[in-house]
PASEBA-1860 file (N, C-alpha, C; in nm, 3 decimals):
! residues 231
1> KSFPKEIS> 0.086/-0.119/0.000/0.000/0.000/0.000/0.089/0.124/0.000 ~ 0.051/0.222/-0.074/0.132/0.343/-0.079/0.103/0.434/0.038 ~ -0.016/0.425/0.096/-0.051/0.506/0.211/-0.133/0.422/0.308 ~ -0.135/0.456/0.438/-0.215/0.381/0.534/-0.362/0.384/0.497 ~ -0.434/0.289/0.552/-0.576/0.272/0.519/-0.662/0.370/0.597 ~ -0.775/0.404/0.541/-0.870/0.488/0.610/-1.010/0.460/0.555 ~ -1.112/0.489/0.635/-1.250/0.467/0.595/-1.319/0.600/0.576 ~ -1.384/0.619/0.465/-1.471/0.734/0.442/-1.596/0.682/0.372
9> ETMSYTTQ> -1.700/0.658/0.448/-1.817/0.591/0.393/-1.900/0.682/0.305 ~ -1.897/0.811/0.329/-1.992/0.902/0.265/-1.927/0.992/0.162 ~ -1.807/0.961/0.120/-1.735/1.049/0.029/-1.707/0.979/-0.104 ~ -1.704/1.056/-0.211/-1.652/1.007/-0.337/-1.504/1.044/-0.345 ~ -1.433/0.984/-0.437/-1.289/1.003/-0.442/-1.246/1.042/-0.583 ~ -1.156/1.136/-0.590/-1.085/1.166/-0.714/-0.938/1.147/-0.686 ~ -0.879/1.043/-0.740/-0.739/1.013/-0.710/-0.648/1.103/-0.791 ~ -0.532/1.129/-0.734/-0.434/1.214/-0.800/-0.375/1.142/-0.920
17> LRNSDGRK> -0.362/1.213/-1.032/-0.303/1.155/-1.151/-0.154/1.130/-1.128 ~ -0.109/1.011/-1.156/0.031/0.976/-1.135/0.108/0.987/-1.266 ~ 0.238/1.001/-1.253/0.323/1.006/-1.371/0.385/0.869/-1.394 ~ 0.493/0.864/-1.468/0.552/0.736/-1.508/0.617/0.660/-1.394 ~ 0.625/0.720/-1.273/0.687/0.645/-1.163/0.598/0.531/-1.116 ~ 0.469/0.531/-1.152/0.382/0.417/-1.125/0.338/0.401/-0.981 ~ 0.347/0.505/-0.900/0.305/0.493/-0.761/0.155/0.474/-0.752 ~ 0.111/0.400/-0.650/-0.031/0.375/-0.630/-0.098/0.495/-0.564
25> SWAGALVG> -0.227/0.511/-0.590/-0.309/0.614/-0.525/-0.412/0.544/-0.438 ~ -0.424/0.590/-0.313/-0.525/0.534/-0.224/-0.661/0.590/-0.264 ~ -0.757/0.502/-0.291/-0.887/0.544/-0.341/-0.994/0.548/-0.233 ~ -0.995/0.454/-0.139/-1.098/0.456/-0.036/-1.123/0.319/0.022 ~ -1.230/0.307/0.101/-1.264/0.181/0.166/-1.414/0.160/0.161 ~ -1.455/0.035/0.154/-1.596/-0.003/0.157/-1.623/-0.073/0.289 ~ -1.733/-0.036/0.354/-1.759/-0.081/0.490/-1.888/-0.161/0.495 ~ -1.889/-0.269/0.573/-2.012/-0.343/0.598/-2.024/-0.468/0.512
33> RGWKTIYV> -2.126/-0.547/0.543/-2.148/-0.672/0.473/-2.221/-0.650/0.341 ~ -2.224/-0.755/0.262/-2.301/-0.751/0.138/-2.216/-0.713/0.017 ~ -2.281/-0.718/-0.098/-2.213/-0.686/-0.223/-2.182/-0.538/-0.231 ~ -2.070/-0.506/-0.291/-2.030/-0.367/-0.311/-2.011/-0.342/-0.461 ~ -2.045/-0.223/-0.504/-2.026/-0.185/-0.643/-1.917/-0.078/-0.653 ~ -1.818/-0.103/-0.734/-1.710/-0.008/-0.757/-1.722/0.045/-0.899 ~ -1.735/0.175/-0.910/-1.750/0.241/-1.040/-1.633/0.335/-1.060 ~ -1.561/0.317/-1.169/-1.444/0.399/-1.199/-1.472/0.479/-1.326
41> NNTSSDAV> -1.450/0.610/-1.319/-1.467/0.692/-1.439/-1.359/0.799/-1.444 ~ -1.338/0.853/-1.561/-1.239/0.958/-1.584/-1.310/1.092/-1.578 ~ -1.263/1.183/-1.493/-1.329/1.313/-1.477/-1.290/1.413/-1.584 ~ -1.196/1.379/-1.671/-1.155/1.469/-1.779/-1.175/1.400/-1.913 ~ -1.158/1.477/-2.020/-1.173/1.422/-2.155/-1.043/1.363/-2.209 ~ -0.934/1.379/-2.134/-0.806/1.325/-2.178/-0.800/1.175/-2.155 ~ -0.731/1.106/-2.244/-0.715/0.962/-2.230/-0.619/0.930/-2.116 ~ -0.655/0.835/-2.033/-0.571/0.791/-1.922/-0.568/0.639/-1.920
49> YLNYLIIE> -0.472/0.585/-1.847/-0.458/0.440/-1.834/-0.484/0.400/-1.689 ~ -0.562/0.297/-1.670/-0.583/0.238/-1.538/-0.495/0.113/-1.532 ~ -0.383/0.125/-1.461/-0.287/0.015/-1.461/-0.333/-0.104/-1.378 ~ -0.398/-0.076/-1.266/-0.446/-0.185/-1.183/-0.546/-0.131/-1.082 ~ -0.628/-0.220/-1.029/-0.722/-0.189/-0.922/-0.706/-0.298/-0.817 ~ -0.653/-0.263/-0.702/-0.625/-0.360/-0.596/-0.736/-0.354/-0.492 ~ -0.797/-0.468/-0.463/-0.902/-0.478/-0.362/-0.859/-0.583/-0.261 ~ -0.854/-0.546/-0.133/-0.812/-0.641/-0.031/-0.879/-0.610/0.101
57> PCAPDSIN> -0.897/-0.710/0.187/-0.962/-0.686/0.317/-0.871/-0.612/0.413 ~ -0.933/-0.541/0.507/-0.859/-0.466/0.608/-0.908/-0.507/0.747 ~ -0.815/-0.525/0.840/-0.853/-0.555/0.978/-0.909/-0.429/1.044 ~ -1.012/-0.442/1.128/-1.072/-0.323/1.191/-0.974/-0.242/1.273 ~ -0.874/-0.307/1.334/-0.782/-0.232/1.419/-0.674/-0.159/1.339 ~ -0.674/-0.172/1.208/-0.572/-0.105/1.127/-0.631/0.006/1.041 ~ -0.753/0.047/1.071/-0.818/0.151/0.993/-0.871/0.259/1.084 ~ -0.902/0.371/1.026/-0.943/0.488/1.104/-1.068/0.547/1.043
65> QVNGGQVV> -1.170/0.571/1.125/-1.294/0.631/1.078/-1.271/0.781/1.062 ~ -1.260/0.829/0.939/-1.223/0.968/0.917/-1.342/1.061/0.902 ~ -1.465/1.008/0.891/-1.580/1.096/0.878/-1.655/1.106/1.010 ~ -1.584/1.084/1.121/-1.649/1.087/1.251/-1.640/1.222/1.320 ~ -1.592/1.324/1.253/-1.584/1.456/1.315/-1.441/1.494/1.348 ~ -1.427/1.588/1.441/-1.295/1.641/1.474/-1.219/1.555/1.573 ~ -1.286/1.467/1.646/-1.219/1.381/1.743/-1.185/1.249/1.675 ~ -1.058/1.222/1.659/-1.013/1.100/1.592/-0.905/1.034/1.678
73> PGEKQVYL> -0.889/0.902/1.671/-0.784/0.836/1.748/-0.646/0.871/1.695 ~ -0.548/0.867/1.782/-0.411/0.899/1.743/-0.314/0.795/1.794 ~ -0.190/0.808/1.755/-0.084/0.720/1.801/0.044/0.801/1.810 ~ 0.137/0.754/1.890/0.264/0.825/1.914/0.378/0.750/1.847 ~ 0.464/0.826/1.781/0.584/0.771/1.720/0.704/0.825/1.797 ~ 0.797/0.736/1.831/0.911/0.773/1.914/1.040/0.726/1.848 ~ 1.139/0.816/1.843/1.274/0.781/1.802/1.369/0.816/1.917 ~ 1.470/0.732/1.937/1.567/0.751/2.045/1.707/0.758/1.985
81> YKFPFNGI> 1.784/0.855/2.033/1.923/0.873/1.989/2.008/0.887/2.114 ~ 2.114/0.808/2.127/2.186/0.806/2.254/2.335/0.780/2.235 ~ 2.408/0.821/2.337/2.549/0.787/2.349/2.580/0.770/2.498 ~ 2.641/0.658/2.538/2.700/0.554/2.454/2.594/0.460/2.398 ~ 2.636/0.378/2.303/2.547/0.281/2.241/2.627/0.156/2.209 ~ 2.556/0.046/2.195/2.617/-0.079/2.152/2.562/-0.114/2.015 ~ 2.643/-0.169/1.930/2.600/-0.205/1.797/2.715/-0.265/1.720 ~ 2.693/-0.285/1.592/2.797/-0.345/1.508/2.923/-0.259/1.508
89> SNPSTNLP> 2.904/-0.127/1.506/3.020/-0.038/1.501/3.080/-0.013/1.638 ~ 3.013/-0.058/1.744/3.064/-0.036/1.879/3.028/-0.157/1.966 ~ 3.090/-0.273/1.939/3.051/-0.395/2.009/3.111/-0.412/2.148 ~ 3.200/-0.325/2.186/3.272/-0.343/2.312/3.179/-0.329/2.432 ~ 3.206/-0.405/2.536/3.131/-0.393/2.661/3.191/-0.288/2.752 ~ 3.304/-0.231/2.713/3.367/-0.126/2.793/3.300/0.008/2.765 ~ 3.275/0.085/2.870/3.212/0.216/2.855/3.309/0.311/2.784 ~ 3.270/0.368/2.670/3.359/0.461/2.600/3.366/0.594/2.673
97> APAPIPSS> 3.464/0.673/2.638/3.477/0.805/2.698/3.365/0.896/2.648 ~ 3.325/0.996/2.727/3.224/1.091/2.680/3.267/1.156/2.549 ~ 3.169/1.193/2.466/3.198/1.254/2.336/3.094/1.361/2.306 ~ 3.131/1.464/2.231/3.033/1.567/2.193/2.926/1.510/2.102 ~ 2.807/1.565/2.109/2.703/1.526/2.015/2.742/1.576/1.877 ~ 2.716/1.501/1.770/2.751/1.549/1.636/2.687/1.684/1.604 ~ 2.749/1.758/1.517/2.695/1.890/1.481/2.561/1.880/1.410 ~ 2.533/1.764/1.349/2.404/1.742/1.285/2.360/1.598/1.309
105> VTIPLPKG> 2.238/1.582/1.358/2.180/1.450/1.383/2.059/1.435/1.293 ~ 2.057/1.331/1.210/1.948/1.310/1.115/1.863/1.192/1.159 ~ 1.731/1.214/1.165/1.637/1.110/1.203/1.527/1.104/1.098 ~ 1.454/0.992/1.089/1.338/0.989/1.000/1.237/1.096/1.039 ~ 1.175/1.159/0.942/1.074/1.260/0.971/0.950/1.191/1.027 ~ 0.911/1.221/1.153/0.794/1.155/1.211/0.670/1.177/1.126 ~ 0.582/1.077/1.127/0.462/1.084/1.045/0.374/1.203/1.081 ~ 0.374/1.242/1.210/0.293/1.354/1.252/0.339/1.488/1.198
113> MFRQSQEW> 0.462/1.494/1.144/0.512/1.617/1.085/0.479/1.627/0.937 ~ 0.422/1.520/0.881/0.364/1.527/0.748/0.221/1.578/0.760 ~ 0.158/1.607/0.649/0.017/1.644/0.657/-0.065/1.520/0.688 ~ -0.176/1.538/0.759/-0.254/1.425/0.808/-0.371/1.388/0.718 ~ -0.417/1.479/0.634/-0.531/1.453/0.546/-0.491/1.478/0.402 ~ -0.545/1.396/0.309/-0.505/1.413/0.170/-0.565/1.537/0.106 ~ -0.668/1.595/0.169/-0.734/1.709/0.107/-0.651/1.836/0.118 ~ -0.563/1.845/0.217/-0.490/1.970/0.243/-0.341/1.947/0.230
121> NGYYDSFV> -0.271/2.050/0.188/-0.126/2.038/0.177/-0.055/2.150/0.252 ~ -0.120/2.209/0.353/-0.060/2.318/0.428/0.016/2.270/0.550 ~ 0.109/2.351/0.596/0.190/2.318/0.714/0.104/2.307/0.839 ~ -0.015/2.370/0.839/-0.102/2.372/0.956/-0.166/2.236/0.982 ~ -0.154/2.141/0.892/-0.214/2.009/0.912/-0.115/1.910/0.971 ~ -0.008/1.959/1.032/0.088/1.872/1.100/0.081/1.897/1.250 ~ 0.150/1.812/1.327/0.146/1.821/1.472/0.279/1.873/1.527 ~ 0.296/1.860/1.657/0.414/1.912/1.727/0.511/1.797/1.754
129> MDITIKSD> 0.637/1.819/1.730/0.741/1.722/1.762/0.812/1.767/1.889 ~ 0.814/1.681/1.990/0.877/1.713/2.118/1.013/1.645/2.129 ~ 1.111/1.718/2.179/1.246/1.667/2.198/1.284/1.680/2.345 ~ 1.327/1.570/2.405/1.377/1.571/2.543/1.521/1.521/2.542 ~ 1.612/1.600/2.594/1.754/1.564/2.598/1.799/1.556/2.743 ~ 1.858/1.443/2.779/1.919/1.427/2.911/2.069/1.415/2.890 ~ 2.145/1.499/2.956/2.289/1.497/2.936/2.362/1.483/3.068 ~ 2.469/1.407/3.063/2.563/1.395/3.174/2.696/1.448/3.122
137> LTGGSDGI> 2.722/1.574/3.151/2.837/1.643/3.094/2.957/1.636/3.188 ~ 3.075/1.622/3.131/3.195/1.620/3.213/3.220/1.755/3.277 ~ 3.163/1.861/3.220/3.181/1.993/3.277/3.090/2.022/3.395 ~ 3.006/1.928/3.432/2.919/1.947/3.547/2.782/2.002/3.515 ~ 2.752/2.027/3.387/2.621/2.081/3.348/2.523/1.969/3.317 ~ 2.507/1.876/3.411/2.412/1.767/3.391/2.270/1.824/3.396 ~ 2.183/1.773/3.311/2.048/1.826/3.316/1.955/1.767/3.213 ~ 1.832/1.819/3.214/1.726/1.778/3.122/1.679/1.903/3.047
145> YKYSCCFK> 1.658/1.887/2.916/1.617/1.999/2.832/1.502/1.954/2.744 ~ 1.397/2.035/2.737/1.279/2.000/2.658/1.252/2.108/2.553 ~ 1.220/2.064/2.432/1.190/2.155/2.322/1.068/2.104/2.246 ~ 0.993/2.195/2.188/0.881/2.160/2.100/0.906/2.224/1.964 ~ 0.877/2.149/1.859/0.907/2.193/1.723/0.783/2.185/1.635 ~ 0.768/2.281/1.546/0.662/2.277/1.446/0.710/2.352/1.322 ~ 0.646/2.325/1.211/0.687/2.387/1.086/0.633/2.528/1.072 ~ 0.714/2.613/1.009/0.669/2.745/0.968/0.601/2.733/0.831
153> SDGSLNIY> 0.540/2.841/0.788/0.470/2.838/0.660/0.564/2.817/0.543 ~ 0.693/2.851/0.560/0.788/2.833/0.450/0.856/2.697/0.453 ~ 0.815/2.608/0.545/0.871/2.475/0.551/0.989/2.461/0.644 ~ 1.041/2.571/0.699/1.149/2.562/0.797/1.091/2.526/0.934 ~ 1.179/2.501/1.030/1.136/2.446/1.158/1.150/2.548/1.270 ~ 1.042/2.569/1.344/1.046/2.645/1.469/1.088/2.552/1.582 ~ 1.184/2.592/1.665/1.224/2.516/1.783/1.201/2.604/1.905 ~ 1.104/2.565/1.989/1.069/2.644/2.106/1.129/2.580/2.231
161> KIFKSVAS> 1.196/2.660/2.311/1.256/2.612/2.435/1.148/2.606/2.542 ~ 1.120/2.486/2.594/1.013/2.466/2.692/1.067/2.461/2.834 ~ 1.178/2.389/2.854/1.231/2.371/2.990/1.380/2.343/2.984 ~ 1.455/2.403/3.077/1.597/2.373/3.094/1.624/2.364/3.244 ~ 1.679/2.251/3.288/1.707/2.236/3.430/1.833/2.310/3.471 ~ 1.921/2.338/3.376/2.042/2.417/3.401/2.057/2.518/3.287 ~ 2.143/2.616/3.307/2.153/2.726/3.211/2.211/2.683/3.077 ~ 2.309/2.593/3.078/2.375/2.554/2.954/2.378/2.404/2.941
169> GIEPTSGS> 2.374/2.356/2.819/2.378/2.213/2.794/2.358/2.185/2.646 ~ 2.322/2.063/2.615/2.302/2.024/2.476/2.165/2.071/2.429 ~ 2.161/2.152/2.327/2.032/2.197/2.274/2.042/2.219/2.124 ~ 1.935/2.186/2.050/1.936/2.206/1.906/1.928/2.355/1.871 ~ 2.005/2.397/1.774/2.005/2.537/1.732/1.915/2.561/1.612 ~ 1.897/2.460/1.528/1.811/2.473/1.411/1.776/2.335/1.359 ~ 1.681/2.330/1.269/1.641/2.204/1.209/1.589/2.227/1.068 ~ 1.601/2.126/0.983/1.556/2.141/0.846/1.519/2.005/0.787
177> IVWEDPTT> 1.438/2.008/0.681/1.404/1.887/0.608/1.519/1.851/0.515 ~ 1.560/1.726/0.517/1.657/1.674/0.421/1.597/1.549/0.357 ~ 1.642/1.516/0.241/1.587/1.399/0.173/1.693/1.331/0.087 ~ 1.667/1.205/0.057/1.751/1.131/-0.035/1.663/1.038/-0.116 ~ 1.698/1.021/-0.241/1.623/0.935/-0.331/1.700/0.805/-0.349 ~ 1.650/0.693/-0.294/1.726/0.568/-0.303/1.737/0.515/-0.445 ~ 1.651/0.560/-0.536/1.656/0.510/-0.673/1.759/0.582/-0.759 ~ 1.790/0.707/-0.723/1.885/0.785/-0.803/2.009/0.825/-0.726
185> GATGTGWP> 2.004/0.819/-0.593/2.115/0.863/-0.511/2.118/1.012/-0.488 ~ 2.020/1.085/-0.541/2.015/1.231/-0.524/1.978/1.266/-0.380 ~ 2.029/1.381/-0.332/1.998/1.431/-0.199/1.966/1.579/-0.209 ~ 1.902/1.633/-0.105/1.871/1.774/-0.104/1.807/1.817/0.026 ~ 1.769/1.942/0.034/1.702/1.998/0.151/1.566/2.052/0.110 ~ 1.476/2.066/0.207/1.341/2.110/0.177/1.256/1.994/0.128 ~ 1.130/2.021/0.097/1.041/1.916/0.048/1.082/1.876/-0.093 ~ 1.100/1.745/-0.119/1.150/1.701/-0.250/1.041/1.701/-0.356
193> DSATAVCK> 1.082/1.707/-0.481/0.990/1.692/-0.593/0.975/1.546/-0.634 ~ 1.074/1.465/-0.604/1.073/1.325/-0.643/0.972/1.247/-0.561 ~ 0.893/1.163/-0.627/0.793/1.083/-0.557/0.856/0.968/-0.480 ~ 0.980/0.933/-0.510/1.045/0.820/-0.444/1.143/0.863/-0.335 ~ 1.158/0.993/-0.312/1.252/1.042/-0.211/1.202/1.012/-0.070 ~ 1.296/0.990/0.021/1.266/0.963/0.162/1.300/1.088/0.242 ~ 1.202/1.138/0.319/1.222/1.261/0.396/1.276/1.230/0.535 ~ 1.368/1.315/0.581/1.423/1.307/0.716/1.429/1.448/0.773
201> IALNFSDS> 1.467/1.457/0.899/1.484/1.588/0.960/1.623/1.593/1.022 ~ 1.696/1.701/0.994/1.831/1.720/1.046/1.826/1.822/1.158 ~ 1.869/1.782/1.278/1.878/1.871/1.393/2.024/1.912/1.410 ~ 2.048/2.041/1.419/2.184/2.094/1.427/2.217/2.136/1.570 ~ 2.340/2.108/1.612/2.387/2.138/1.747/2.519/2.213/1.740 ~ 2.539/2.304/1.834/2.664/2.380/1.839/2.748/2.344/1.961 ~ 2.692/2.269/2.056/2.765/2.236/2.179/2.876/2.137/2.148 ~ 2.995/2.162/2.201/3.110/2.076/2.175/3.162/2.008/2.301
209> TAAYYTME> 3.084/2.013/2.409/3.127/1.953/2.535/3.110/1.802/2.530 ~ 3.213/1.728/2.569/3.204/1.582/2.573/3.103/1.540/2.679 ~ 3.017/1.445/2.646/2.909/1.409/2.737/2.856/1.271/2.705 ~ 2.781/1.217/2.799/2.690/1.107/2.773/2.551/1.169/2.761 ~ 2.470/1.121/2.668/2.342/1.188/2.647/2.240/1.091/2.587 ~ 2.114/1.123/2.607/2.004/1.056/2.540/1.913/1.163/2.482 ~ 1.858/1.138/2.366/1.764/1.230/2.303/1.639/1.152/2.263 ~ 1.524/1.196/2.311/1.396/1.133/2.280/1.317/1.225/2.189
217> IECNNVMR> 1.276/1.175/2.074/1.195/1.251/1.978/1.058/1.187/1.973 ~ 0.955/1.261/2.011/0.819/1.209/2.016/0.727/1.297/1.933 ~ 0.633/1.232/1.863/0.538/1.308/1.781/0.411/1.226/1.765 ~ 0.297/1.289/1.794/0.168/1.225/1.774/0.124/1.241/1.629 ~ 0.043/1.147/1.584/-0.019/1.160/1.452/-0.156/1.095/1.454 ~ -0.240/1.133/1.360/-0.370/1.068/1.345/-0.345/0.921/1.312 ~ -0.415/0.832/1.381/-0.394/0.689/1.359/-0.415/0.653/1.212 ~ -0.316/0.588/1.155/-0.316/0.550/1.013/-0.336/0.673/0.925
225> SYGGRMY> -0.270/0.781/0.960/-0.288/0.907/0.887/-0.234/0.896/0.745 ~ -0.269/0.996/0.666/-0.233/0.998/0.524/-0.082/1.001/0.505 ~ -0.014/1.084/0.585/0.131/1.088/0.579/0.188/1.145/0.451 ~ 0.116/1.236/0.387/0.163/1.294/0.262/0.255/1.412/0.285 ~ 0.339/1.441/0.187/0.429/1.555/0.198/0.353/1.685/0.180 ~ 0.408/1.790/0.238/0.342/1.920/0.232/0.397/2.003/0.117 ~ 0.371/1.961/-0.005/0.406/2.041/-0.122/0.300/2.022/-0.228
END
């Protein structure tokens, strides 16, 4: 599926015309027992091709009732970034020395930072991304720092300082959308034009103090939301 499932019982659908990349368009869902009739027509006089029509069952717990009003169920997406860490590149059981956080940390763009409904493409249809950083600094500035982030109308990122337990520590100075296209190897910043590009968010840091740290990135989204890009 190209996008998560959703139910809209009382709506008709006009799917977006695709180009030669062949991506699927989510058309809708049919609810209830009994026979269903699917009617497909072209809304323009131009010739188009219908490459395929996929029909498959959906489990009730994996769909979202979108015509139920303004109150809809949600879910939380969490990413964790930490040092020290264990992994293929750091298999040792010995605790490494404290190290500065990289000047740029790239994470997948949470689904809640995309637009939530296919009808709108504005920045206002996204949610808030919360960042919590706990640092144990060799300089004695141990503490907890909380930030909330949301997009501006131009696609850049607002970072609001919510709480700092100490005056100085690890904190993001700016953030931006970055992307890479796995099919071509192309990369860039801002919302991509390529339909196959993968969006991420780059958080920039200026602190150079060696430390142990954890960073929690949390963002709510509408359950099984559309997850479309805002362009």
